[in-house]
C-alpha positions in Angstrom: -30.3 4.3 -10.6 -28.1 1.8 -12.3 -26.9 -1.0 -10.1 -24.1 -2.5 -11.7 -21.0 -0.9 -13.7 -22.4 -2.6 -17.0 -25.6 -0.8 -16.6 -24.2 2.7 -16.3 -25.1 5.1 -19.1 -22.4 6.2 -21.3 -20.5 9.1 -19.6 -21.0 7.7 -16.2 -23.6 7.7 -13.5 -25.7 10.8 -12.5 -24.0 13.4 -10.1 -24.2 12.2 -6.4 -25.4 8.6 -7.5 -27.0 7.2 -4.3 -26.5 3.7 -2.8 -27.1 1.7 0.5 -23.4 1.2 0.8 -19.8 2.5 -0.4 -17.2 0.1 -0.1 -13.7 1.8 -0.5 -11.1 -0.8 -1.6 -11.6 -3.8 -3.8 -9.0 -6.1 -2.1 -10.0 -9.4 -0.4 -11.9 -7.5 2.5 -13.8 -4.9 0.2 -14.7 -7.7 -2.3 -16.2 -10.0 0.4 -18.0 -7.1 2.0 -19.5 -5.8 -1.3 -20.7 -9.0 -2.8 -22.1 -10.1 0.7 -24.2 -6.9 0.9 -25.3 -7.1 -2.4 -26.5 -10.6 -2.3 -28.5 -9.6 0.9 -30.3 -6.8 -1.1 -28.4 -3.8 -0.7 -27.3 -1.4 -3.6 -23.5 -1.1 -3.5 -20.8 1.1 -5.0 -17.4 -0.5 -4.9 -14.5 2.2 -5.2 -11.0 1.4 -6.0 -7.7 3.2 -7.2 -6.7 0.1 -9.3 -8.1 -0.6 -12.5 -8.7 -4.2 -11.5 -10.1 -5.8 -8.5 -7.9 -7.7 -6.0 -6.0 -5.0 -4.0 -2.3 -5.4 -3.2 -2.6 -9.1 -2.4 -4.3 -10.3 -5.7 -2.4 -7.9 -8.0 -2.5 -9.3 -11.5 -0.9 -8.6 -14.9 -2.7 -6.3 -17.3 -4.5 -8.2 -19.9 -2.3 -6.3 -22.4 0.8 -8.5 -21.1 -1.0 -11.8 -22.3 -0.2 -13.6 -19.2 -1.5 -17.2 -19.9 -1.7 -18.2 -16.1 -1.8 -15.2 -13.8 -2.9 -17.7 -10.9 0.6 -19.3 -10.9 1.9 -16.1 -9.2 -0.7 -16.2 -6.2 -1.6 -18.1 -3.3 -5.4 -19.2 -2.6 -6.4 -17.9 -6.1 -9.5 -20.0 -6.3 -10.8 -17.8 -3.3 -10.4 -14.8 -5.1 -11.7 -16.1 -8.4 -14.9 -17.1 -6.6 -15.2 -13.5 -5.3 -14.8 -12.1 -8.7 -17.6 -14.3 -10.1 -19.8 -13.2 -7.5 -19.1 -9.7 -8.2 -19.7 -10.0 -12.0 -22.9 -12.0 -11.2 -24.3 -9.5 -8.6 -25.5 -6.0 -8.5 -22.4 -4.1 -7.5 -21.3 -0.8 -9.3 -17.6 -1.3 -9.4 -15.8 2.2 -9.9 -12.2 1.3 -10.9 -9.6 4.0 -11.1 -11.3 6.0 -8.4 -8.9 7.6 -5.7 -11.0 8.5 -2.7 -9.7 11.5 -1.0 -12.2 12.2 1.8 -15.5 10.9 3.1 -17.9 13.4 4.7 -21.4 13.5 6.3 -24.1 14.7 3.6 -24.9 18.2 4.5 -28.5 17.8 3.0 -29.4 14.2 3.8 -29.2 13.1 7.5 -27.7 9.7 7.9 -26.1 9.6 4.5 -22.1 10.0 3.6 -20.6 11.7 0.6 -17.6 9.8 -0.7 -15.4 12.1 -3.0 -12.9 10.7 -5.4 -10.6 11.7 -8.4 -10.0 9.7 -11.4 -6.9 8.6 -13.4 -4.3 6.2 -13.1 -2.6 8.2 -10.4 -5.4 10.4 -9.3 -4.5 13.1 -11.6 -7.8 13.8 -13.3 -9.3 17.2 -12.4 -12.8 16.1 -12.5 -14.1 15.3 -9.0 -16.5 12.4 -8.4 -19.1 12.2 -5.5 -20.9 9.1 -4.4 -23.7 9.0 -1.7 -24.2 6.3 0.6 -26.2 5.4 3.8 -23.2 3.3 5.0 -19.5 3.3 4.3 -17.3 0.1 4.5 -13.6 1.2 5.0 -11.3 -1.6 3.3 -8.1 0.4 2.5 -5.5 -2.1 3.4 -2.0 -1.4 4.4 1.3 -0.2 3.2 4.9 -1.4 3.9 6.8 -0.3 6.9 10.3 0.8 6.0 13.4 1.1 8.6 16.1 3.1 7.0 19.8 2.2 6.8 22.8 3.5 5.1 22.5 3.2 1.3 18.6 2.4 1.3 18.0 5.2 -1.1 20.1 3.7 -4.0 18.6 2.4 -7.2 17.9 -1.4 -6.9 16.5 -1.1 -3.3 12.7 -1.8 -3.4 10.1 -2.7 -0.9 9.6 -6.4 -0.4 5.9 -6.1 -1.3 6.9 -3.8 -4.0 9.1 -6.5 -5.5 6.2 -9.1 -5.4 4.0 -6.4 -7.0 6.5 -5.9 -9.8 6.3 -9.5 -10.5 2.6 -10.0 -10.3 1.4 -6.9 -12.2 4.3 -6.3 -14.4 5.9 -9.7 -14.9 9.3 -8.1 -14.3 12.1 -8.9 -11.6 13.8 -6.1 -9.7 17.0 -7.6 -10.4 18.9 -11.0 -11.4 20.4 -11.4 -7.9 18.1 -10.1 -5.3 18.6 -10.3 -1.6 15.4 -10.3 0.4 15.5 -8.7 3.9 13.5 -7.3 6.7 11.1 -9.0 9.0 7.8 -10.9 8.7 6.2 -14.0 6.9 6.0 -11.9 3.8 9.7 -12.4 3.2 9.5 -16.1 2.5 6.7 -15.7 -0.1 8.6 -12.8 -1.9 11.8 -14.9 -1.9 10.1 -18.1 -3.3 8.2 -16.2 -5.8 11.4 -14.4 -7.0 13.4 -17.5 -7.1 10.5 -19.4 -9.0 10.5 -16.5 -11.6 14.2 -16.9 -12.2 16.0 -14.6 -10.0 19.0 -15.8 -8.0 18.3 -15.2 -4.3 21.5 -15.7 -2.4 19.8 -15.1 1.1 16.8 -14.3 3.1 17.6 -12.1 5.9 15.2 -12.2 8.8 15.7 -9.7 11.5 13.6 -11.8 14.2 14.0 -15.3 15.5 11.5 -17.9 14.3 12.0 -19.6 17.6 9.6 -16.9 18.9 6.7 -19.0 17.6 7.6 -21.8 19.9 6.6 -19.6 22.8 3.1 -19.5 21.4 2.2 -23.1 20.5 -1.5 -22.5 20.9 -1.6 -20.0 18.0 0.2 -22.5 15.8 -1.8 -25.5 16.6 -5.0 -23.5 15.9 -3.8 -22.8 12.4 -2.1 -25.8 11.1 -2.6 -24.5 7.5 0.0 -21.8 8.3 2.5 -24.4 9.2 1.8 -26.1 5.9 2.3 -22.6 4.1 5.7 -22.1 5.8 6.7 -25.7 4.8 5.9 -25.1 1.2 8.0 -21.8 1.3 10.7 -23.6 3.0 10.8 -26.4 0.5 10.9 -23.8 -2.3 13.8 -22.0 -0.7 15.7 -25.3 -0.1 14.9 -26.3 -3.9 16.4 -23.1 -5.1 19.3 -23.1 -2.6 18.3 -20.0 -0.7 19.8 -19.4 2.5 17.9 -18.3 5.4 19.7 -16.0 8.0 17.7 -15.2 11.2 18.5 -12.6 13.9 20.1 -10.5 11.1 19.8 -7.5 9.0 21.0 -5.6 5.9 22.7 -2.7 7.8 24.3 -1.1 4.7 23.9 -1.2 0.9 27.2 -0.8 -1.3 27.3 0.7 -4.9 27.8 3.9 -6.8 25.0 4.3 -9.1 23.1 1.0 -8.2 23.1 -1.6 -5.6 26.4 -3.7 -6.0 26.3 -5.6 -2.6 24.9 -5.5 0.9 26.4 -6.0 4.4 24.5 -8.3 6.6 25.0 -8.1 10.3 24.1 -10.5 13.2 21.6 -8.7 15.5 21.0 -9.1 19.4 17.8 -9.6 21.0 17.2 -5.8 20.8 18.0 -5.7 16.9 21.4 -3.9 17.9 24.1 -5.1 15.3 26.7 -7.4 16.9 30.1 -5.7 16.4 32.4 -7.3 13.9 29.4 -9.7 12.6 29.0 -7.9 9.2 29.9 -9.6 5.9 29.2 -8.7 2.2 26.9 -10.3 -0.1 27.1 -9.5 -4.0 23.6 -8.6 -5.3 22.1 -6.2 -7.9 18.8 -5.6 -5.9 17.6 -5.6 -2.5 13.9 -6.3 -1.6 13.5 -5.1 2.0 10.2 -4.5 4.3 9.5 -4.7 8.1 6.0 -5.6 8.1 2.8 -3.7 7.2 1.0 -0.5 8.6 -2.7 -0.1 8.5 -3.7 2.6 6.0 -6.0 4.8 8.1 -6.1 8.3 6.6 -9.8 8.2 5.8 -10.8 6.6 8.8 -8.8 9.0 11.0 -10.3 12.0 8.9 -13.5 10.8 10.0 -12.7 10.5 13.6 -12.7 6.9 13.9 -11.1 5.7 17.3 -7.7 3.7 17.0 -5.8 1.4 19.3 -2.1 0.5 19.5 -1.2 -2.9 18.0 1.1 -5.5 19.4 3.9 -4.4 16.9 3.4 -0.9 17.8 1.6 0.6 15.0 -2.0 1.9 15.2 -5.2 0.1 13.8 -9.0 0.7 14.2 -10.8 0.1 17.2 -13.8 -2.1 15.9 -16.9 -3.6 17.5 -18.1 -7.1 17.4 -19.5 -6.7 14.0 -16.7 -4.5 12.5 -18.3 -1.3 13.1 -15.8 1.7 14.0 -16.6 4.3 16.6 -18.3 6.5 14.0 -22.0 5.3 13.7 -22.5 4.2 10.0 -19.0 3.4 9.2 -17.5 -0.2 9.1 -14.1 -1.5 8.4 -12.5 -4.7 7.5 -9.3 -6.2 6.7 -5.8 -4.6 7.6 -7.5 -1.4 8.9 -8.3 -3.3 12.0 -4.9 -4.9 12.3 -2.8 -6.6 9.9 -3.8 -10.1 9.8 -3.5 -11.7 6.2 -5.9 -12.5 3.4 -8.2 -15.0 4.9 -9.0 -12.9 8.0 -9.8 -10.0 5.5 -12.3 -12.1 3.7 -13.9 -13.2 7.0 -14.2 -9.6 8.2 -15.4 -8.4 4.9 -18.4 -10.9 4.8 -19.1 -10.2 8.5 -19.2 -6.4 7.8 -21.5 -7.2 4.9 -24.0 -9.0 6.9 -23.8 -6.4 9.8 -24.5 -3.4 7.4 -27.4 -5.3 5.6 -28.9 -6.0 9.1 -28.6 -2.4 10.0 -30.1 -1.0 6.9 -32.8 -3.6 6.1 -33.3 -5.1 9.6 -33.6 -8.8 8.8 -30.3 -10.2 7.6 -28.8 -10.7 11.0 -31.4 -13.1 12.4 -31.4 -15.1 9.1 -27.8 -15.4 9.3 -27.2 -16.0 13.0 -25.4 -19.2 12.6 -23.2 -17.8 9.8 -22.3 -14.6 12.0 -21.4 -16.9 14.9 -19.0 -19.1 12.7 -17.5 -15.9 11.2 -16.8 -14.4 14.4 -15.3 -17.8 15.8 -12.9 -17.8 12.9 -12.0 -14.1 13.2 -11.2 -14.5 16.8 -8.9 -17.5 16.0 -7.2 -15.7 13.2 -6.8 -12.5 15.1 -5.1 -14.4 18.0 -2.6 -15.9 15.4 -2.0 -12.4 14.0 -1.2 -11.0 17.1 1.3 -13.8 17.9 2.8 -13.3 14.6 3.1 -9.6 15.0 4.8 -10.1 18.5 7.4 -12.3 17.1 8.3 -9.8 14.1 7.8 -6.6 16.0 11.0 -4.4 15.4 13.4 -4.2 18.4 14.2 -0.8 20.0 17.8 -1.1 19.0 17.4 -1.0 15.2 18.3 3.0 15.1 21.9 2.0 15.8 22.1 0.8 12.1 22.0 4.5 11.1 25.0 6.9 10.8 24.7 10.6 10.6 24.5 10.8 6.8 21.5 8.4 6.4 18.6 9.9 4.8 15.8 9.2 7.2 13.1 11.3 5.2 13.8 10.6 1.6 11.3 13.2 0.2 12.9 16.3 2.0 16.3 14.5 2.3 16.5 14.8 6.0 19.5 12.9 7.5 19.6 11.0 10.9 22.1 13.5 12.0 19.8 16.4 11.5 17.1 14.7 13.6 19.3 13.9 16.4 20.5 17.2 16.3 16.9 18.5 16.8 16.5 16.0 19.7 19.7 16.7 21.4 20.1 20.6 20.7 16.6 21.8 20.5 14.6 19.5 22.8 12.4 17.8 20.3 10.6 14.9 21.8 8.1 13.8 19.2 7.8 13.4 15.4 5.7 16.6 15.2 8.3 18.7 16.6 11.0 17.1 14.5 8.9 17.8 11.6 8.6 21.6 12.3 12.5 21.7 12.9 13.7 19.7 10.1 10.6 19.3 7.6 11.0 15.4 8.1 7.6 14.0 6.9 6.5 16.9 5.0 7.1 15.6 1.5 5.0 13.6 -1.0 4.6 10.5 1.2 3.4 12.7 4.2 5.4 10.5 6.6 4.4 7.1 5.4 8.0 6.0 4.6 9.9 7.9 7.4 7.2 8.2 10.1 8.4 5.3 12.2 12.0 6.1 12.0 11.5 9.8 13.0 9.3 9.0 15.9 11.8 6.5 17.2 14.7 8.8 16.8 12.7 11.7 18.6 11.7 9.2 21.5 15.0 7.8 22.3 15.9 10.5 24.7 12.9 9.3 26.9 13.7 5.5 26.6 10.8 4.7 24.3 10.0 3.7 20.8 6.5 4.9 19.9 4.9 4.6 16.5 3.7 8.2 15.3 -0.1 8.4 16.0 -2.2 8.8 12.8 -2.6 12.4 11.8 -6.1 13.8 11.0 -5.9 15.2 7.6 -8.5 16.6 5.2 -7.1 15.0 2.2 -6.2 11.3 2.1 -4.5 11.4 -1.2 -2.9 14.2 -3.4 -5.4 15.7 -5.7 -5.4 18.9 -8.1 -6.2 22.3 -6.8 -9.0 22.2 -9.5 -10.9 19.5 -7.7 -11.4 21.6 -4.7 -12.6 24.6 -6.6 -15.0 22.2 -8.5 -16.8 20.7 -5.6 -19.9 22.6 -6.5 -20.0 21.1 -9.8 -19.2 17.5 -9.3 -19.5 15.2 -12.5 -20.6 11.7 -12.5 -18.2 8.7 -11.5 -16.3 7.1 -14.3 -17.0 3.3 -14.4 -14.2 2.2 -16.7 -11.3 3.6 -14.6 -9.9 5.8 -17.6 -8.6 9.4 -16.9 -10.7 12.2 -18.0 -9.6 14.0 -21.1 -10.1 17.6 -20.1 -8.0 19.5 -17.5 -8.5 22.8 -15.8 -5.6 25.2 -15.4 -5.7 24.7 -11.6 -4.1 21.2 -11.8 -1.1 21.5 -9.3 -1.6 18.6 -6.8 -1.9 19.1 -3.0 -1.9 16.7 -0.3 
């Protein structure tokens, strides 16, 4: 069996190629886990939807754009470059452009897993791919949490992380005058990047109060480099004359066919708008985000246990060595709770060692000191991540931003008024009941964009603000119906990320 992408025969690997480990996700955590396990003697397949390694954090321009210095758009690029060098030098089969839609126990081989994927830039290829492995490492990352407000569906409103992705991978700006808003440390980095690239950023609007960090001095003192990062971003904002407004939020977007201005309102401690505090800021784009949510579809589909996080989302319940509650399945990075790139690398390396020890039986003893150091660093960084999450967690009063006509579910065009009607008139008390009554969450994104808002609106009658629990689904991503019909004739994985040329008639996507 070929062990690296460069060794794969033309046309791909044989059907159901077998490996010791399948790593899903080629971001910092997945890269660290894959190269560590490979260096400890395991055969590793690294599957990722993108055509290039790096994940969302290390998005970089396509070679076709001819960017001379892509590292200028990234923080801590040398660490990523080191992982890529180790990937190229090692025995890892990198399967780019592979969208994993489910993982299941192998029916004919005890203790093995079948990883099913589709290829193509958007996962629209109709040739299913199957990779078999003795262990699985989930490093699927996270996606942005969005809280709706009037006008958030206008063209020109993009996610904060989406604005950064546009800049890193496409070398384009979302607008010429961009307000950055939401909550979380990502906002400072996004604003600094946009300003450095030539955008005018009139304001960074942070819903939380940074004074919350002062109540957690231990977490700050244990991470002095985070203070340095904050100082660097702060200096960049001062240099570009970007105003920072805390305890504030964008509560309305104005414009007819595109963003023309936003209303910024002061917030009280519950994130309720202070009456009469709103004022307009002219802009042609808004980059907004309220933190990140772990991407758990594959893990929950496998039955992995989850826990409630400090900021109210759900993350995987993990053991001391990154193992999930399902034997043979490990996880690293944001799946265990959002904590940043350095924590992701540490957890990926720790998982790689643990998996090698389980499968080969000797790696743990020879790496005991390394494991102790990794666990110590993980504990320290997790403590800081929890402190950061507590500071920026959404307050219970944010639904007061919404008027009755505000679209909450964009896919199905379900308004806040319809959801409140389902709660008040029909007795809905949870997101699932609201979905049945209104179709909120039944669209293309399957509740990733609106799930938080729907659950909060449904729970208001009970005085609670829960994040919707992850739903167990057989399909983690949309895929053509032809893939399901062809499971018995699974072709080989594509190693170059290109979409297959042939298509079957059953190409309607389901998800």
